[in-house]
N, C-alpha and C positions, 0 to 999 in steps of 0.2 A: 706824232708830233716831233718836230726837230728841236733839239736842245740848243739854246742860244747862249753864247759866251760873250762876256764883255771884253773888249780888246783895248789894251792900254799900250801906247807907244811911249817908252820912257825917253827922257831927255836926250840921252846919247843917240838913240835911234832916230829921233827927230832931227838932231844935228847931222847924222849920216845922210838922211834923206835930202836935207837942204844943201849939203855939200855936193851930193850927186847932181842935184838940180843945177847948182851954180856952175859946176864943172862942165856939164853938157851945154848949158846956155852960152858959156864963154868959148868953148872949143868946137861946138857944132852949131846949134841954133836954139833960140828960145822955144820954138815950136816942138822940137824933139825933146827938150827939157820938160816941157809941159806934158808931153805924151808919156815919158818915162815916169815922171812924178805921179801922174794919175794912175798909171798901170800898177805901180808899186803900191799905192794907196788902196787900189781895188783888191790887189792880192792880199794885203794885210786885212782888209775888212772881211774878206772871204773866210778868214779864220774864225769868225764869229759863229759860223754854222758847221764848219768841218775842220776843227783844229788838229785832229789826229792824222790828217792826210800827209803831214810832214814826216821827215825821217831824221834820225840822229846824224849830226855832222860827223863824218868819219874821223876828222882830226880830233874831235872831242872824245869819240868812242875809244880811240887808241890810248887815251890817257885815263879811261875809266869814268868819264863824265857822260851820263845818259839822260839828265833831266832837261836837256834842251833839244829842240827840233828845228828843222829848217825847211823852208819852202823857197821856190825860185821864181823870179821873173828875170830870165837870163839876160845878162850874166850876173844879176844881183841875187844875193842870198839874204833871206830874212831869217834871223835867228830869234827864236821865241821859246817861251816856257808856259806850260799849262799849270795853273794852280786852281783847283776846284772849278768854278765856273768863270774863271778869268784867264785871259791870255795876256802875257807881258812880252812885247817885242823889245828885245835888248839891243839889236844892232841890224843894220842893213849894209851889207858889204859887197864890194865888187868881187865876184867869183874868180876873176882872173888874177887876183892877188892871193898871197898865202894867208890863210886864216890865222895861223899862229903869229905871223908878223903883225897882222892887223890888231889882234888882241893884245899883243905886247905894246904896240903903240897906244892903244886905248888905256892900258894900265898906267903907262908913263904919263899920259895926258890927264888922268884923274887926280 
């Protein structure tokens, strides 16, 4: 029997996903924005059955933070945390940008 986890996308990560969608719709096409949006959602929902498939983000490992994992829908990085039978998606980031820079912006935005 496969263990099932409940997946929660916190507000910041929801905002990230909608920002990605809006950017692609404006600078490419609504069809590509739909494709990326749906693919990222499918990637996140896949965590419900196999959350341990992710790996620690190297930038966080270097500073001694190991409780977060990441999976990819290239070039996007989904940063999440496993707590008991729950998965919390904290952010969805463009992997072409510096994680440290993005997290600093997030802290300033909060």
